N, C-alpha and C positions, 0 to 999 in steps of 0.2 A: 490594482485590483480594485474590483467595486463590489458593492453588497447590496442590490436593489431589493432583495427581499430582507424587511426589518426583524430581525428575530434576537431580541435582548440576551446577553449572556444568563440570565435568571431562568429563562423560558427555555433557551438551548438545554442547560444543563439539566432541567428537570425533565424534557424530553428524551435527552441522552440516558439519563440513569433508570428511566422507566422503560425504554423499548431496545438501549443498547446501541442505539444510533442516532444521529441528527444529520441533516441535510442542508447545507447553505446552496440556495439555488443562485445561479448568475453570479457567482461568487469572485471569479478570475476573469480578466480582461483576455480577448483574444490575443494580443499582441504577446502576453505572455504565456499562453499556449502555442503559439507558433514559434516562439523563441526556444521553448522547452523541446518541442519536436524537432526541429531544425538541429540544434545541439545533437541531440541522439543520433541523428542521420550523418551528421558529421562523424561523430566517433565511430559509427560503423564504416564510414568510408575509411579512417584512419586504419581501423581493424583489416581492411581487403589490401590497404596498402602495406603493411606488414608492421606498423608501428606500434607501440605499447600505448595502453591506455591507464598506465598508472597503476592506481589501486581500483579502478572502476572493474567489474567483475562481470562479464557477459555470460548469459546463459541461453542457448539457441534451441530452437523449438525442432524436437526430433522429427515429429510431422513433415517438417517442412524441410528436411535435409538434404533435399534433391536441389535447392535452391543455391546459386551461386554467390549471392551477394550478402555480406551480414545484413545490410538493412532490410532483405525479403526474407530472412529467417530468425531475427532476433527474437526472442522471447522476452527476457527480462536483461535490464544493465543494473546492477547494484552498486552502491557506495558513489554516490552523487553528491551527497550534501554537505561535504566539506569544502571540496576543491574546484567546482563547477559552478561559477557564479551564478547563472540562472536558477539554478537549485538550491545554492546556499542561501540567496537572497528570499526566495519564497521560504525555506526552512525556517529562517530568523526573522521573517517580517511582522512588524509592528500590529499589522490588521488581525493576525492570528491569536495573539496573546491574550485578548479577553476572552476567548474559548478556551484555548488550552488552560489559561490560569482557573478558569471555572471548573476544569476536570482535574487538574493536578495540582493546583496551587502554583506558588510565583516561582519554583526553582523546578527546573525541566530540562532534559536532554533529548536530543534526537539519536536515535541507534541505529536506524536502519531506513534506507532508501532505496527505491527502485522505479525504474521506468519500465512500463508493460506494454508491448506490443502483442496484439492477437489477431494474426492475420486470418484470412480466409483457410478453414482446415486446422487451424491450430485446436489444441485439445484445451478443455477448462480445467478446472482444479476442483476435486471433491469436495465434500462437505467436511468443515474443520473449522478448529479455533484456532487463532493465531498464537494464542498462550502456550498451545503445546510445542512450539518453536522455540518459545522464549523462556531459557532456563534462567531465571530471575526470583529474587525473593519476596516479591509482592506484587500485586495486581491492583489496579488493571494500568496495561498500557495502552494508548490510544493510537489507532491508525487513522490517517487522513487519505482518502483516495478522491484523487482528482481527476475529472472527466477530461481529458485533452481532446478526444474527440466524443462525437455522440456515442452512447451504450445504447443499444436497443435490444428488443428481445431475442433477435437474430444472429447479433455479432458478438456474443459470449458476454453478456452482463453478467453482474454480481447479483445473486440470490441471498438472500439472509431471512433469519429466522427470529422476528421480533421477540424480546423478551428471554432468550436463551442466553443473554451473556449473566443470568441469575444461576446459571448451571455452573457444576464445577467442570475440570477439564476432562472430557471423556476419553475411554479408550479407543484405538484407532485399529485399522488393518490398513497393511500397504495398499497403494494403487496399484493394482495390476493389469492395468490397460497396456495394449502394445504401445510403445512409442512414451509412455508417460513419463513425466518428471521422476527420476529415482526417489526424491526427497518427499513426494506427495503421499499423503495418508487419506483414509476416510473414516468418517464417524458411521456407525451403523447400527447404533443401538438407540437412536432418539428418534421420534416421530416428527418428522420434516412438513406435514400437511398443511402447516400453518405458513410455511414460508412466501415469500413474496419476491418479484423481479424487481430490481431498481434501476430502471431507466433514467438516463441522466442525458443532460444537454452539455455540451462542452461548457466549461466555466463551473459546473456543478462541484460542490465539493462536499464529499459525506464523512462524517467522523463516526467511528465505530469503535466499541469496547473489544479487548482483547479476548473475552471469552464468549462474544457473539458466534454463533455459527453462523458460516456462509460457504457460498460455492460461487464458480463461475461456470458456465457453460461452453461447450465447443460452439466454434465460428461456423456456423451454417451458411454466412452471407457471402455477398461478393465485396464488403468492404472491411477495411482494417478497424479494432478498436484499439484505442490507446489511453495510457492513464499514468499519471506519478502518484507514487504512494511512498508517505512518510509514516515513520512509527517514533512515539514519544513516551518517554518515561519519566516518572518522579526521580530528580536529580540525585536522592538517597538509595535509589534501588541499586542492589547489589547484583551483578552480572555473576552467577555462581560459575560459568564458565572462564571468565576472567580471573575470579577469586582462586579457584581451585585448580585450574590448567594452565594459566597464564596468559589466555587469551580468549576475546571472544568466538563466538562463530564467525566463519571467515568474510560472510558478507554483511557484519554489521561494524559500526565504527561508531563510537560513542562523542557526540559533539554536545559541549554545554551551550545551549539556546539561552536560557533565561534563568537571572539570579536575582533574589530579594535584596538589592543593596541597602546598608544601613549604614547612616552616617553621611 
C-alpha cells in the first residue's frame, strides 16, 4: 500500500466529521487490487465447478441472470475478511490504523466485508444510509470503499450527500424496480439536490460515516466497476441481533482487528 497524498490523521478526522466522508487518493498499490480481483474470479470458478465457498456468501445480479458463468453475473460476495488472506491482510493492515483510530479509537472490529462487481447492465442501489441495516446500539460505523477498478460517471459510481451524516436514520420505502435486490430500500423524504458524484481511480480509498446518505447508479457503460468494501465498529458495540437472537445478520462476521494493549 502507498499513500502519495499526504493527509494527516488530524486533518482526515476533521474532514470526515465535517462532511461525513474523506478520501485517500492513490492509497492502495496495483498489485493488491489485482490480487483481490483475481481471488474473487477464482472463487467464482469454484462455484461453477460445484465447490463450496465456505462462509463466503455470494449474491448475483438479477438483471444479468441470463449469463452462464458466476464471474459474469456476480453482484456481491460477502464475508471475506476472516478466511481469505488477501482480504484479511488489508482489513488488519497497520497502514489503516491511524485513520481508523482517529475515527473509532484504538479498539475496533471489522464486522462486514463485500466485494462488489457492477457489470454493464447492473442496477445501482437507491439512496440509503448504511446504519439502516446495522442493528447496533451505537454510531457511527465506518465504511471503507476501495476502488479496485476505475469508478466513472457512467459505470455506476457512488453518489453521496455531504453533511447528511448529521441526519438521523430516515424512513425508507422498498426498492420496487424490476430485478432489484430484495433488501434494497430508498430514502424519499430528503432533498438530494446537493449530492456529488464520487469518481475514483483504482487504489483510491473512501471512508464514510454510517449515517451518510449515498447511492450508486446503474452501469450504463461497457466496462465493469469493481470495489472492495469493509465496515468497522468500536469493539464495545453491541450487535442487537447477536444479543437478542443469538446471531448476527447472515452477511456479517465480527472480527477483532485492533486492541489497545496495556502493560
